[in-house]
C-alpha positions as CSV (number, residue, x, y, z in Angstrom):
1,X,-44.7,96.9,-33.5
2,X,-40.4,96.8,-32.7
3,X,-38.9,93.4,-31.4
4,X,-37.7,93.2,-28.5
5,X,-34.0,93.7,-28.5
6,X,-30.9,93.8,-26.0
7,X,-28.6,96.5,-25.3
8,X,-25.1,96.1,-23.6
9,X,-23.2,99.1,-21.9
10,X,-19.5,98.2,-20.9
11,X,-18.8,101.0,-18.5
12,X,-14.9,102.6,-17.4
13,X,-13.7,105.2,-15.1
14,X,-10.9,106.6,-13.4
15,X,-8.3,105.0,-15.5
16,X,-5.6,107.6,-14.1
17,X,-3.0,106.7,-17.1
18,X,-3.1,102.9,-16.0
19,X,-1.9,100.9,-19.3
20,X,0.2,98.2,-18.7
21,X,-1.0,95.4,-16.0
22,X,2.2,96.2,-13.8
23,X,3.0,98.2,-10.4
24,X,4.8,100.9,-11.1
25,X,6.5,100.7,-7.4
26,X,7.3,97.3,-7.3
27,X,7.3,96.5,-10.8
28,X,5.1,93.4,-10.3
29,X,2.0,92.0,-12.4
30,X,-1.2,93.7,-11.3
31,X,-5.2,92.7,-12.6
32,X,-5.6,96.3,-13.8
33,X,-5.1,98.7,-16.8
34,X,-6.0,99.5,-20.4
35,X,-4.6,96.5,-21.8
36,X,-6.2,93.8,-19.9
37,X,-9.6,95.9,-20.1
38,X,-9.3,95.9,-24.0
39,X,-9.1,91.8,-24.0
40,X,-12.0,92.2,-22.0
41,X,-14.2,93.9,-23.7
42,X,-13.3,92.6,-27.3
43,X,-14.8,89.2,-25.9
44,X,-18.1,90.8,-24.8
45,X,-18.9,93.2,-27.3
46,X,-21.4,92.8,-29.6
47,X,-23.4,95.3,-32.2
48,X,-25.3,96.5,-29.5
49,X,-22.5,97.7,-27.3
50,X,-22.1,101.2,-26.4
51,X,-18.4,102.0,-24.5
52,X,-18.7,104.9,-22.6
53,X,-15.8,105.9,-20.2
54,X,-16.5,108.3,-17.1
55,X,-13.7,110.4,-17.0
56,X,-10.1,110.6,-14.9
57,X,-8.4,109.0,-17.8
58,X,-5.4,111.1,-18.5
59,X,-3.8,111.5,-15.1
60,X,-3.1,110.0,-12.0
61,X,0.2,107.7,-12.9
62,X,3.9,108.0,-13.9
63,X,3.5,107.2,-17.2
64,X,1.2,109.9,-17.3
65,X,3.3,112.1,-15.4
66,X,6.4,111.2,-17.6
67,X,4.2,111.8,-20.6
68,X,3.1,115.5,-19.6
69,X,6.7,116.2,-19.2
70,X,8.8,115.0,-21.9
71,X,6.1,114.2,-24.7
72,X,3.1,116.4,-24.0
73,X,3.4,117.8,-27.7
74,X,2.4,114.5,-28.8
75,X,-0.8,113.0,-29.5
76,X,-1.2,111.3,-26.1
77,X,-1.0,107.2,-26.4
78,X,-4.2,107.1,-24.3
79,X,-6.3,109.0,-27.0
80,X,-4.7,106.4,-29.4
81,X,-5.9,103.5,-27.2
82,X,-8.8,104.5,-27.0
83,X,-9.9,104.6,-30.6
84,X,-8.0,101.3,-30.8
85,X,-10.3,100.0,-28.1
86,X,-13.7,102.0,-30.1
87,X,-15.0,103.9,-27.3
88,X,-18.1,105.3,-28.2
89,X,-18.5,107.9,-25.6
90,X,-16.4,109.6,-23.1
91,X,-16.9,112.3,-20.3
92,X,-14.1,114.4,-18.8
93,X,-13.1,114.2,-15.3
94,X,-11.7,116.9,-12.6
95,X,-8.2,115.7,-13.1
96,X,-8.1,115.8,-16.5
97,X,-7.3,119.7,-15.9
98,X,-3.9,119.0,-13.8
99,X,-1.4,119.2,-16.7
100,X,-3.1,122.4,-17.9
101,X,-5.9,122.6,-20.4
102,X,-3.7,122.5,-23.7
103,X,-3.0,119.5,-22.5
104,X,-6.5,118.5,-22.1
105,X,-7.4,119.3,-25.4
106,X,-4.4,117.4,-27.0
107,X,-6.4,114.3,-25.7
108,X,-9.7,115.4,-26.1
109,X,-9.0,116.3,-29.8
110,X,-7.7,113.6,-31.0
111,X,-10.5,111.3,-29.6
112,X,-12.8,109.3,-32.0
113,X,-15.2,109.1,-29.3
114,X,-18.4,111.6,-28.8
115,X,-17.1,113.9,-25.9
116,X,-20.2,114.4,-23.4
117,X,-20.1,117.7,-21.8
118,X,-23.1,119.4,-21.0
119,X,-21.7,121.8,-18.0
120,X,-18.3,122.9,-18.7
121,X,-18.8,126.1,-21.1
122,X,-16.5,128.7,-23.2
123,X,-17.2,132.3,-20.6
124,X,-17.5,133.8,-24.3
125,X,-20.1,131.7,-25.8
126,X,-21.7,129.8,-23.0
127,X,-21.5,126.5,-25.2
128,X,-19.3,123.4,-24.2
129,X,-15.8,124.4,-24.5
130,X,-15.2,121.3,-26.4
131,X,-17.8,118.2,-27.1
132,X,-21.1,117.8,-27.1
133,X,-24.1,118.2,-24.3
134,X,-25.9,115.4,-24.9
135,X,-26.1,112.4,-28.1
136,X,-29.1,110.3,-29.3
137,X,-28.0,106.8,-31.1
138,X,-30.2,104.3,-32.3
139,X,-30.0,100.7,-32.0
140,X,-32.6,98.2,-33.4
141,X,-34.8,101.0,-33.9
142,X,-34.7,101.9,-30.0
143,X,-33.1,105.7,-29.3
144,X,-30.8,105.7,-26.6
145,X,-29.7,109.4,-25.1
146,X,-26.7,110.0,-23.0
147,X,-25.7,113.1,-21.8
148,X,-22.3,113.7,-20.3
149,X,-21.6,116.2,-16.9
150,X,-18.6,116.7,-14.3
151,X,-18.3,117.5,-10.8
152,X,-18.8,121.1,-10.4
153,X,-16.5,121.2,-7.5
154,X,-13.1,121.4,-10.1
155,X,-12.6,125.1,-9.3
156,X,-11.8,124.2,-5.6
157,X,-9.0,122.0,-6.6
158,X,-7.4,123.2,-9.6
159,X,-4.9,125.9,-10.4
160,X,-7.0,128.8,-12.2
161,X,-4.7,129.3,-15.0
162,X,-5.7,125.5,-15.9
163,X,-9.6,126.3,-15.9
164,X,-9.5,129.8,-17.2
165,X,-12.4,131.3,-19.5
166,X,-14.2,128.3,-18.1
167,X,-17.9,128.1,-16.7
168,X,-18.4,125.4,-14.8
169,X,-22.0,124.7,-14.3
170,X,-23.5,122.9,-11.3
171,X,-23.7,119.3,-12.1
172,X,-27.9,118.4,-10.9
173,X,-29.1,121.7,-12.2
174,X,-27.9,120.5,-15.6
175,X,-28.3,117.0,-15.7
176,X,-32.1,118.4,-14.9
177,X,-32.2,120.3,-17.5
178,X,-30.6,117.9,-19.9
179,X,-33.2,115.2,-18.5
180,X,-36.3,117.2,-19.1
181,X,-35.0,118.1,-23.0
182,X,-34.4,114.5,-24.0
183,X,-36.7,112.2,-21.8
184,X,-39.2,112.2,-24.5
185,X,-37.0,111.6,-27.4
186,X,-35.9,108.5,-26.1
187,X,-36.6,104.9,-25.3
188,X,-33.6,104.5,-23.0
189,X,-31.8,107.8,-21.1
190,X,-28.0,107.0,-20.0
191,X,-26.5,109.9,-17.7
192,X,-22.4,109.8,-17.7
193,X,-21.7,111.5,-14.5
194,X,-17.7,112.2,-13.5
195,X,-19.4,112.3,-9.3
196,X,-20.6,110.0,-6.9
197,X,-23.0,109.5,-3.9
198,X,-22.9,111.4,-1.4
199,X,-26.1,109.3,0.6
200,X,-26.4,105.8,1.7
201,X,-28.5,103.9,-0.7
202,X,-30.4,102.2,2.5
203,X,-30.7,105.0,4.9
204,X,-30.3,108.0,2.8
205,X,-28.0,109.1,5.5
206,X,-24.9,111.2,4.6
207,X,-21.5,109.5,4.0
208,X,-19.7,112.6,3.0
209,X,-19.9,116.2,3.6
210,X,-22.9,117.8,1.1
211,X,-20.8,120.0,-0.5
212,X,-22.1,119.4,-4.0
213,X,-19.0,117.9,-4.9
214,X,-20.9,114.6,-5.3
215,X,-24.6,114.8,-6.3
216,X,-25.6,111.2,-7.5
217,X,-27.6,110.5,-4.4
218,X,-29.8,114.1,-5.7
219,X,-29.7,112.8,-9.0
220,X,-31.8,109.6,-8.3
221,X,-33.7,111.0,-5.9
222,X,-34.8,114.0,-7.4
223,X,-34.6,113.9,-11.3
224,X,-37.0,111.5,-12.9
225,X,-36.2,109.9,-16.4
226,X,-32.8,108.4,-15.9
227,X,-32.7,104.9,-17.0
228,X,-29.0,104.2,-16.4
229,X,-26.7,106.9,-13.8
230,X,-22.9,105.9,-14.9
231,X,-20.6,107.3,-12.0
232,X,-16.9,107.7,-11.1
233,X,-15.1,109.7,-9.4
234,X,-15.2,108.3,-5.9
235,X,-13.2,105.5,-7.2
236,X,-15.8,103.1,-5.4
237,X,-17.2,99.3,-6.7
238,X,-21.0,99.7,-7.2
239,X,-23.8,98.1,-8.9
240,X,-27.1,98.5,-8.5
241,X,-30.7,99.9,-8.6
242,X,-32.3,102.9,-6.4
243,X,-34.9,104.8,-7.0
244,X,-36.2,102.9,-10.4
245,X,-32.6,103.8,-11.6
246,X,-30.1,101.5,-12.4
247,X,-26.5,103.0,-11.5
248,X,-22.7,101.8,-12.0
249,X,-19.0,102.9,-10.3
250,X,-16.3,100.3,-11.8
251,X,-13.2,101.6,-9.3
252,X,-10.1,103.1,-10.6
253,X,-7.2,102.3,-12.8
254,X,-8.7,99.8,-14.8
255,X,-9.0,97.4,-12.2
256,X,-12.3,96.6,-13.2
257,X,-15.3,96.5,-15.9
258,X,-19.0,97.3,-15.3
259,X,-21.2,95.3,-18.0
260,X,-24.8,96.4,-17.8
261,X,-27.4,94.3,-20.6
262,X,-30.5,95.9,-20.5
263,X,-33.7,94.4,-22.5
264,X,-35.9,97.0,-24.2
265,X,-39.4,96.5,-25.5
266,X,-42.3,98.4,-27.0
267,X,-44.7,98.1,-24.1
268,X,-42.4,97.7,-21.2
269,X,-40.2,99.8,-19.3
270,X,-36.3,98.6,-19.4
271,X,-35.3,95.5,-18.1
272,X,-32.0,94.8,-16.2
273,X,-31.1,91.3,-17.6
274,X,-27.4,92.1,-16.1
275,X,-25.1,94.4,-13.9
276,X,-22.0,93.6,-12.7
277,X,-18.5,94.3,-12.6
278,X,-15.9,92.3,-13.9
279,X,-12.2,91.7,-12.8
280,X,-9.4,91.0,-14.9
281,X,-7.9,87.7,-12.9
282,X,-6.4,85.4,-15.5
283,X,-7.4,88.3,-18.4
284,X,-4.2,88.1,-21.0
285,X,-3.4,92.0,-22.2
286,X,-4.2,93.1,-25.6
287,X,-0.9,93.0,-27.3
288,X,-1.9,95.8,-29.7
289,X,-3.1,97.8,-27.0
290,X,0.1,97.7,-25.3
291,X,2.3,98.0,-28.7
292,X,0.4,101.9,-28.9
293,X,2.4,102.4,-25.9
294,X,5.3,100.4,-25.6
295,X,8.0,102.7,-26.8
296,X,7.1,105.7,-24.7
297,X,6.6,103.3,-21.5
298,X,10.2,101.9,-21.9
299,X,11.5,105.2,-22.1
300,X,9.3,106.3,-19.0
301,X,10.3,103.1,-16.9
302,X,14.0,104.2,-17.7
303,X,13.5,108.1,-16.5
304,X,11.8,106.4,-13.5
305,X,15.0,103.9,-12.9
306,X,16.9,107.6,-13.0
307,X,19.1,108.1,-9.8
308,X,19.0,111.1,-8.1
309,X,20.5,110.6,-4.4
310,X,21.4,108.7,-1.4
311,X,20.4,108.0,2.1
312,X,21.9,105.7,5.0
313,X,19.2,103.5,4.3
314,X,15.7,102.8,3.4
315,X,13.2,105.2,4.9
316,X,9.4,103.1,3.0
317,X,6.4,104.0,4.3
318,X,4.3,100.5,5.1
319,X,2.4,101.4,7.6
320,X,-0.3,104.3,6.0
321,X,-2.0,104.4,9.8
322,X,1.5,104.7,11.6
323,X,2.8,107.1,9.0
324,X,0.5,109.3,10.1
325,X,0.1,108.7,14.4
326,X,3.7,109.1,14.4
327,X,4.9,111.7,11.4
328,X,7.3,109.7,8.8
329,X,10.3,111.3,8.4
330,X,9.6,112.0,4.7
331,X,7.2,114.2,6.0
332,X,9.4,116.3,8.3
333,X,12.0,115.9,4.6
334,X,8.7,117.2,2.6
335,X,8.0,120.3,4.6
336,X,11.8,121.1,5.3
337,X,12.2,121.7,1.4
338,X,8.9,123.4,0.7
339,X,10.2,126.2,4.1
340,X,13.6,126.4,2.4
341,X,11.9,127.5,-0.9
342,X,9.5,129.6,0.0
343,X,11.1,130.8,3.3
344,X,7.1,130.4,5.1
345,X,6.8,130.3,8.7
346,X,5.3,126.9,8.9
347,X,4.4,123.9,6.3
348,X,2.0,121.2,5.9
349,X,1.6,118.3,4.1
350,X,-0.3,115.0,3.2
351,X,0.4,111.8,1.8
352,X,-1.4,110.1,-0.7
353,X,-3.4,106.7,-0.3
354,X,-0.9,104.8,-1.0
355,X,2.6,106.1,-0.9
356,X,6.0,104.1,-1.4
357,X,8.7,106.1,0.7
358,X,12.1,105.8,-0.6
359,X,15.1,103.4,-0.9
360,X,18.6,103.8,0.5
361,X,19.5,105.0,-3.6
362,X,16.9,107.3,-4.1
363,X,15.3,107.0,-7.4
364,X,13.0,109.2,-9.4
365,X,10.3,106.1,-8.8
366,X,10.6,106.7,-5.4
367,X,9.4,110.4,-5.6
368,X,6.7,110.0,-7.6
369,X,5.8,107.0,-5.6
370,X,5.8,108.7,-2.7
371,X,4.2,112.7,-3.7
372,X,2.0,111.3,-6.1
373,X,-0.1,114.5,-7.2
374,X,0.9,117.3,-9.6
375,X,0.6,120.0,-7.4
376,X,2.3,123.0,-7.1
377,X,3.2,125.2,-3.8
378,X,1.3,128.2,-2.5
379,X,1.9,130.5,0.2
380,X,-0.9,131.6,2.3
381,X,-1.6,134.1,5.4
382,X,-3.5,132.6,8.1
383,X,-4.2,133.7,11.4
384,X,-3.5,131.8,14.6
385,X,-6.9,131.2,14.9
386,X,-7.5,129.5,11.7
387,X,-4.2,127.3,11.8
388,X,-5.9,125.7,14.7
389,X,-9.5,125.4,13.4
390,X,-7.3,123.5,10.5
391,X,-5.7,121.7,13.1
392,X,-9.1,120.4,14.4
393,X,-10.0,119.6,11.2
394,X,-6.8,117.6,10.3
395,X,-7.4,115.5,13.9
396,X,-11.0,114.5,12.6
397,X,-8.8,112.0,10.4
398,X,-8.5,109.9,14.0
399,X,-10.9,107.8,16.0
400,X,-11.4,105.7,18.9
401,X,-11.9,101.8,18.1
402,X,-11.1,98.8,21.0
403,X,-9.0,101.2,22.9
404,X,-6.6,101.8,20.0
405,X,-6.6,104.7,17.7
406,X,-7.6,104.2,14.1
407,X,-9.0,106.1,10.9
408,X,-12.5,107.7,11.4
409,X,-14.8,106.2,9.0
410,X,-15.7,109.4,7.6
411,X,-12.2,109.2,5.7
412,X,-12.4,105.5,4.8
413,X,-16.0,105.4,3.4
414,X,-17.7,105.9,0.8
415,X,-13.9,107.2,-0.8
416,X,-10.8,106.5,0.6
417,X,-8.9,109.9,1.8
418,X,-6.0,109.3,3.8
419,X,-4.9,112.8,2.0
420,X,-6.7,114.7,3.9
421,X,-4.9,114.4,6.7
422,X,-2.1,117.6,7.2
423,X,0.9,117.1,9.1
424,X,2.6,120.2,10.2
425,X,6.3,121.6,10.7
426,X,7.1,125.0,12.3
427,X,4.7,124.3,14.9
428,X,4.1,121.9,18.0
429,X,1.0,120.4,18.8
430,X,-0.8,117.3,20.7
431,X,-4.0,116.0,19.7
432,X,-6.2,113.7,22.3
433,X,-8.4,111.8,20.0
434,X,-11.1,110.8,22.9
435,X,-11.7,114.4,22.8
436,X,-14.7,115.5,21.2
437,X,-14.6,117.0,17.4
438,X,-13.2,120.4,17.4
439,X,-11.6,120.0,21.3
440,X,-8.9,117.8,20.1
441,X,-5.7,120.3,19.9
442,X,-4.4,120.5,24.0
443,X,-1.6,122.2,23.0
444,X,0.0,124.4,20.3
445,X,3.2,126.1,20.6
446,X,5.7,127.6,18.4
447,X,9.2,128.6,19.1
448,X,8.4,127.3,22.7
449,X,5.7,129.7,23.3
450,X,1.7,129.3,22.9
451,X,1.0,129.8,19.4
452,X,-0.8,133.7,18.9
453,X,-3.8,133.2,17.9
454,X,-4.2,136.7,16.9
455,X,-1.4,136.6,14.9
456,X,-0.5,136.1,11.0
457,X,1.9,133.8,9.9
458,X,3.1,132.7,6.4
459,X,2.2,128.9,5.8
460,X,3.1,127.1,2.7
461,X,0.5,123.8,1.3
462,X,-0.1,122.8,-2.0
463,X,-2.3,124.4,-4.5
464,X,-5.0,121.8,-3.6
465,X,-5.6,122.1,0.2
466,X,-5.3,126.1,-0.5
467,X,-8.0,126.2,-2.7
468,X,-10.1,124.3,0.4
469,X,-9.5,121.1,-1.3
470,X,-10.3,118.1,1.2
471,X,-13.2,120.2,3.1
472,X,-11.0,123.2,4.6
473,X,-12.9,125.6,2.9
474,X,-12.0,128.3,5.5
475,X,-8.2,128.4,3.7
476,X,-9.4,129.2,0.2
477,X,-10.8,132.8,1.4
478,X,-7.6,133.5,3.3
479,X,-4.8,135.8,1.7
480,X,-2.5,134.2,-1.3
481,X,1.1,135.6,-0.1
482,X,3.0,133.6,-3.2
483,X,2.0,131.4,-5.4
484,X,5.0,129.5,-6.5
485,X,3.7,127.5,-9.6
486,X,6.8,125.3,-8.7
487,X,5.6,121.8,-8.4
488,X,6.1,119.6,-5.3
489,X,7.6,116.6,-7.5
490,X,10.1,118.9,-9.1
491,X,11.1,120.7,-6.1
492,X,11.9,117.7,-4.6
493,X,13.9,116.1,-7.4
494,X,15.7,119.2,-7.5
495,X,16.6,119.3,-3.9
496,X,17.7,115.5,-3.9
497,X,20.1,116.7,-7.1
498,X,21.9,119.1,-5.4
499,X,22.1,118.0,-2.4
500,X,23.0,114.1,-3.0
501,X,23.5,112.5,0.3
502,X,20.0,113.7,1.9
503,X,19.8,113.3,5.9
504,X,16.2,114.0,6.7
505,X,15.9,116.9,9.4
506,X,12.7,114.9,11.1
507,X,11.1,116.2,14.4
508,X,8.6,114.6,16.2
509,X,6.8,117.8,16.8
510,X,3.5,116.0,16.3
511,X,2.0,114.0,19.6
512,X,-1.5,112.1,18.5
513,X,-2.7,110.2,21.6
514,X,-6.1,108.5,23.1
């Protein structure tokens, strides 16, 4: 007869390269990062603890951008930090592929943690391209099984060269098979899923477009036998139980830690003693962790403060909604640079969820803080009809609330998606938000004439949008004219360095009206 015991799962996800507890934009202290997480984890850890990460770890901060460009052949410092923090298990996030497979393998192959990967396979062998499908460990004579799975939507976002020779299987179907294999062999079963939830927990209504990107709700409802579902990807703050399964999701950038304590017994089902999200307020960073990346962080800060050009005045983005309703001048600049580089007819770009804008004396920090993704430029052939369809899609971003234009709830919850709104140059158009969805574009012209819906145009965009990211799936199938492989960040920096004194060719070509 086994004695009752407790196990503790400490769960992180979507660290996105944040180590130090400071803002890369303002340089002010913030309660985030692996340094502070390490202190909190050390204070909580006991002999019955599993420390698990759910992916999106090595991309997303200016630090990781700098490392990938200047020191990418060296052992990734985040691997060293994860080893110092004694992570037990990690899964692979979709953003892990953003700097290429070699960069990812550098990180993963230097981890001491077990890499859980059941659905990203080598096409030639049909085995995991790295890691294992699952693992079984023992705590106080109780067996704990853990499965790792990643959203299979990666090909809709990633550059093909970064996932060459990989076969990415459906996350739900793979999880279902793995659970069936393990359930009878273990006392407690964990699924570590880099993906989120597509439905409301209470009403079961869809909260996102059901593309298969997020399948957490389907897993809860249709797969029997999962005791704990660890999730990520959506950057949400979640902890609870549903249909007999415990779940958690601890935000992003290392801002919170999920702590789950379970009592296991011989005769009873697992009992939840604790399921909470812990913040990092008043937590001091672990200096031993910070020391691992200290030298690289200092050189990254010097790199970020490198001056590249000047403007007559600051061009900061202080209101994310206003920057979209009244196309911010920096959008005009980005589109202008994209058009000049590719000689396309039309350019489109969006802004990330939190972007800074440029100060009068422009530094690399300003550029990376304004264009935060490692996207490359792609030119596609779009008919006038498809362009109008895309504009109708982007017009769904807005809604009317209290007789004012607001961001639609669809783009606010469950995950903030400000990057799904595009702004175009090379055409003039009006969006009337009080009109029904699908009929909001009330005027659409190019060079003073109505856009010819039957004519083809060359349209430049980033690789994320060209692959259908943001639910622009109809763009994916349009013909590619030029896959430049040129990163937008590098293009912006090169343009500013060459031009020096920047005059933005701003045009108020977009009208967003009630």
